[in-house]
Every structure is written in C-alpha cells, then in structure tokens.
C-alpha positions in Angstrom: -5.9 4.5 15.8 -3.6 7.0 14.9 -2.0 7.9 11.7 1.8 6.3 11.6 4.5 9.2 10.8 7.4 7.4 10.4 8.7 3.7 9.9 9.4 3.7 13.0 5.3 3.4 13.0 5.1 0.5 10.7 5.2 -3.2 11.4 7.4 -5.0 9.2 4.7 -6.0 6.8 3.8 -2.4 6.1 7.6 -1.0 6.1 8.2 -3.9 3.1 5.6 -2.8 1.3 6.4 0.7 1.2 9.8 0.0 0.5 8.6 -1.9 -2.6 6.1 1.1 -3.9 8.7 3.0 -4.1 10.8 0.7 -6.5 7.6 0.4 -8.3 7.4 4.3 -8.6 4.6 4.1 -11.3 2.0 1.1 -11.9 -0.4 -0.6 -9.7 -0.6 -3.6 -7.4 -3.6 -5.6 -7.8 -5.5 -8.3 -5.1 -3.4 -7.2 -2.0 -5.5 -9.0 0.6 -6.2 -7.5 4.3 -6.4 -9.6 7.1 -6.8 -7.9 10.9 -5.7 -4.4 9.6 -2.5 -5.7 7.9 -1.3 -6.3 4.4 -0.7 -9.8 3.4 2.2 -10.4 1.4 2.6 -14.1 1.2 1.9 -14.8 -1.7 2.9 -11.2 -2.9 0.3 -9.7 -4.9 0.3 -8.9 -8.4 2.5 -5.7 -9.5 2.1 -3.9 -12.8 4.2 -1.3 -13.5 3.6 1.2 -15.7 6.5 2.3 -18.3 6.3 5.3 -20.6 8.6 5.5 -23.9 10.8 8.6 -25.1 10.5 10.3 -21.5 13.7 10.6 -19.0 13.3 8.0 -16.1 13.7 9.9 -12.8 16.7 9.4 -10.7 15.6 7.3 -7.4 17.6 7.5 -4.4 17.5 4.8 -2.5 15.1 5.4 0.7 17.3 5.5 4.5 16.8 2.8 7.0 14.2 4.9 8.9 12.2 8.1 7.2 9.3 9.8 7.6 5.7 8.9 5.7 4.5 11.0 3.0 1.0 11.9 3.6 -0.2 9.1 1.2 1.5 6.3 2.7 0.2 7.3 6.2 -3.1 7.6 5.2 -3.1 4.4 3.1 -2.0 2.3 6.4 -4.6 4.3 8.1 -7.1 3.0 6.3 -5.9 -0.4 6.1 -5.6 -0.8 9.8 -9.3 -0.4 10.2 -10.2 -3.1 7.5 -11.0 -6.7 9.1 -10.8 -8.4 6.1 -10.6 -7.3 2.6 -9.1 -7.0 -1.1 -7.5 -4.1 -2.4 -8.6 -5.1 -5.8 -6.4 -2.2 -7.5 -4.0 0.1 -5.5 -2.2 2.9 -8.1 1.0 3.9 -7.5 2.6 7.5 -8.9 6.3 8.6 -7.7 6.6 5.7 -5.8 3.0 6.5 -3.3 -0.2 5.4 -2.8 -2.0 7.6 -4.9 -6.0 5.9 -5.3 -7.4 2.2 -4.7 -10.4 0.2 -5.1 -11.2 -1.5 -2.0 -13.5 -4.7 -1.5 -14.8 -5.4 1.9 -15.5 -8.4 3.3 -19.2 -8.9 5.4 -19.9 -10.6 8.0 -23.2 -12.8 6.7 -25.3 -10.3 9.2 -25.5 -7.7 6.8 -22.4 -5.8 9.0 -19.0 -5.0 7.2 -16.3 -6.7 8.8 -13.7 -4.2 7.4 
C-alpha cells in the first residue's frame, strides 16, 4: 500500500483522528486499537494532554477541509494500514503530529504475527 499524501487519501476514521491530533497539539494517545489496518475510534482512546505553565500558547489555525499530510502523519497511517490486529499502547504527539509510538501486535497463535 502506498503512503497517503493528503486527506483525500484517508478513510474517514483516519481523517477524524488526524484532526484530533492537531487539536491535542502536545500529549499522547493511549490504547488505540487497530483492526484490519484501520484505527478504531469507538470507544475513543484515552487522550492525555501535556500542559506547560509559564510559556506562551502558540496560535493554531484550523485545518482546511483538505490538506497535504506531513511526513509523520503519512508514515503513521502507512504503518497502521499494514497491521491486521494490534494496539498502539502510546502515541506521542508533538505540534499536532505523531512523534513516536509503542505498538503491540497480536499473534495468530501459530507463532506468526497478524499485524
């Protein structure tokens, strides 16, 4: 599967998730399930916002209806689409973009990885 380049290349759950990351700005997402290469947003995963006191809050503009994905977002969805079943234990968000993650893959019981 190719790396998505813009929101027009995303399925609705991916676009919804990308917009949520932008609103979060700094923090992490915990326990995000993946099924058949797609993020599962019902129920919504745990969201933890990082708050830093004594610093200016950056002015963030709203995202346009369609936009080009930054490399980090494209790489996240490229990776998720290759996972059959698993869970992102933590996804660290910086400046509204995925920064790093810890992911658990489910195994099929025969020693093979399903994700």
